[in-house]
C-alpha angles and dihedrals in degrees: 000000000000120000124185107176136211111175109009119047116264094257091050090049090048092052091049090050094047090049091048092052093049091049088055090053094254119140120227107219104181137354115202121188152133131268095281090072090055097114133133094232092052092051089050092049092053094059112175095354117121113252136200101186115149111233117237121250094227092065110144109244125198122217091243092041092235089136092224090166096065118076098190115087090201093054090046087058093049093050091052092047088050092048095047096047100037125222101288096046090043091056094053095045093046096037086228110192094003104136 
């Protein structure tokens, strides 16, 4: 899905599109994007769909790595996965940018 937005920000446009697809009984299989789509609301909108969204570098990290600053449980899991694997291994496993 390519979204070039005027009006809403790109993540907001993506969320609207995902919700519209689900409402029409379509299934979102995978969402692949760069760091500007790394938002709590987008991860929550994806639900159980596979995602390959690069985690932004400026993520707030707690000393004990509990990720208290992130409200989305789905995003917390993705951040943990990204940290554990490192960028190169994460790109291979999620097939990030393979089109």
